[in-house]
C-alpha positions, -999 to 999 in steps of 0.1 A, spaced: 690 -534 32 721 -531 49 739 -513 79 759 -481 65 780 -464 93 779 -423 93 817 -418 106 808 -376 116 789 -394 143 798 -430 146 772 -443 145 752 -471 121 721 -461 98 699 -488 86 688 -488 54 657 -507 45 635 -499 10 613 -529 19 594 -508 47 578 -488 21 557 -517 14 541 -517 50 500 -522 47 491 -486 64 458 -481 91 440 -507 71 401 -508 78 395 -531 111 373 -560 88 406 -560 67 434 -563 98 467 -586 88 468 -589 128 432 -602 137 424 -635 142 420 -649 103 438 -621 88 475 -621 70 494 -634 97 470 -656 120 446 -678 107 434 -690 140 422 -670 175 458 -664 199 465 -651 232 495 -631 229 515 -641 198 552 -636 184 565 -633 147 593 -622 123 586 -586 111 574 -588 72 593 -560 62 621 -560 86 653 -535 86 672 -567 102 673 -602 92 689 -631 109 700 -645 72 711 -611 60 727 -611 27 758 -602 14 766 -564 7 792 -553 -18 821 -531 -9 826 -495 -16 856 -483 -32 863 -453 -8 870 -466 27 850 -441 41 819 -455 27 816 -487 52 790 -509 55 777 -544 68 749 -567 64 720 -558 79 726 -587 103 695 -591 133 657 -596 144 626 -576 144 600 -591 157 562 -583 161 548 -588 198 506 -594 200 493 -584 232 462 -598 222 439 -610 196 413 -585 206 417 -555 180 400 -528 202 422 -534 234 454 -520 246 478 -516 272 452 -494 289 427 -516 288 440 -552 292 436 -572 320 469 -570 347 473 -610 340 474 -601 300 501 -573 310 520 -599 329 524 -627 304 537 -596 283 563 -589 306 575 -629 303 575 -630 265 595 -598 268 615 -614 295 618 -652 271 626 -631 240 658 -615 258 667 -649 267 667 -665 233 680 -640 213 709 -633 235 719 -668 225 731 -656 197 768 -638 204 767 -615 172 733 -599 189 745 -569 214 714 -551 223 679 -563 227 651 -532 224 615 -540 226 593 -510 218 558 -498 214 547 -473 186 508 -465 197 488 -436 175 487 -427 140 513 -394 155 543 -414 157 543 -438 127 518 -465 136 505 -480 110 486 -510 123 462 -497 150 454 -533 167 477 -536 201 508 -548 194 546 -540 202 578 -549 184 611 -558 192 646 -550 175 677 -572 184 709 -555 170 740 -565 158 756 -529 176 749 -509 206 725 -479 193 739 -448 197 721 -431 225 723 -466 248 759 -464 243 751 -421 256 733 -440 288 759 -467 296 789 -437 297 765 -411 318 763 -444 342 800 -451 337 807 -415 347 786 -411 378 798 -444 391 830 -432 390 825 -396 406 796 -408 432 805 -445 437 765 -451 431 740 -458 402 728 -426 388 691 -440 385 689 -458 421 698 -420 431 675 -404 408 645 -428 429 659 -414 460 658 -376 445 621 -380 434 610 -400 461 625 -378 483 610 -343 462 577 -360 453 569 -331 431 570 -355 398 563 -388 409 527 -401 395 523 -428 411 547 -456 435 541 -492 439 563 -514 460 587 -521 433 589 -496 409 578 -455 402 563 -436 376 578 -398 372 578 -373 353 614 -363 352 630 -336 360 651 -332 326 617 -344 309 623 -335 271 587 -341 257 560 -324 280 541 -355 288 570 -378 290 568 -405 319 597 -426 333 591 -464 350 618 -471 375 629 -500 395 636 -493 438 658 -523 429 691 -523 411 685 -549 379 696 -550 345 673 -575 328 636 -590 325 654 -620 338 668 -606 367 627 -595 381 610 -614 407 577 -629 401 568 -601 423 585 -573 408 573 -582 373 535 -584 383 541 -545 399 552 -537 368 525 -550 347 504 -528 372 521 -499 371 524 -501 326 484 -506 334 483 -474 358 506 -453 337 489 -461 306 450 -457 315 461 -423 331 472 -409 298 439 -424 280 421 -410 312 437 -370 307 421 -357 272 393 -389 270 413 -401 243 437 -429 228 467 -414 240 496 -418 212 529 -425 225 564 -444 220 571 -466 247 607 -476 251 622 -503 277 661 -501 280 676 -530 296 714 -539 296 738 -548 263 743 -583 261 774 -604 246 784 -591 273 759 -575 293 767 -549 318 755 -554 357 760 -515 365 730 -511 335 699 -498 357 670 -517 338 640 -491 331 611 -480 307 601 -444 290 573 -430 275 573 -404 247 540 -388 237 541 -366 211 514 -345 228 516 -309 240 481 -305 249 444 -324 238 449 -313 204 485 -303 199 513 -319 183 551 -315 196 566 -317 166 604 -328 167 622 -291 148 657 -287 137 676 -280 170 659 -318 188 666 -335 153 699 -319 146 715 -317 181 696 -337 206 688 -309 227 652 -310 233 630 -277 239 600 -285 266 572 -255 266 561 -276 299 574 -279 336 574 -314 345 558 -307 379 528 -291 366 522 -326 339 530 -348 368 502 -331 386 481 -333 361 488 -374 357 485 -375 394 447 -361 389 440 -383 361 419 -415 369 431 -451 362 419 -488 360 434 -518 374 
């Protein structure tokens, strides 16, 4: 395990061969995340534990230096955690009570606050992979959290875009996006007191949805209790709409973006992004050469079309 630097793009790659040993879609009666499984000898509500197959470790082993200076490497310092949403194997964010999702938000907040105490940690990224279509190896409802010793390349791109917009317009880019989306109202699929859920104007995936807070804040720790409850509600609504749309467990990648830490950046606007791999009920949108090689995505639908579908999809709360 180690970090390796790509001098062509100035980004770090995590080399972690141990991840090949992960269990892949075991039978539900052999699920390691259920009570009585490998990880838990009793029932639980929510739980957090260190990933058994991490890409980053707090006690990362030293790495050997390369003879050629162009090949830079670094110990794989950091943290990879698994966050259990519930002990119920057959649940999901779309079916969990609002109160359970609200508790999950407090867990994300707690882990962010705790991990940020280590000054070597620079970015804390909670996420969820749901469904075998996005590489999820276990179906039990859970997410993960990576604490990086660097700011990942795409996060840097967001930061630079935030800074550029602020320099040019004197405002926060996401604050202005919220106002523009609400004014247009073509792509908003749900609006609550404190958040909006939209299929963004610039969506890369057909069923991509972003959740933006109306108030500018940068971290879980900055949210009021009411905002946390409201976020729980809108997370349930978005995911239950996904499931209802094609009457199936809808696969997605959920990415939660907050400010870097050590140091933090008040200009960064907290938000959540969903990237479902579906382009239709039985069709997957694969990332091909243009998208993977250049970060230039080709969306075969229009965001307004998809927003109309998702607006019409039922949801549960």
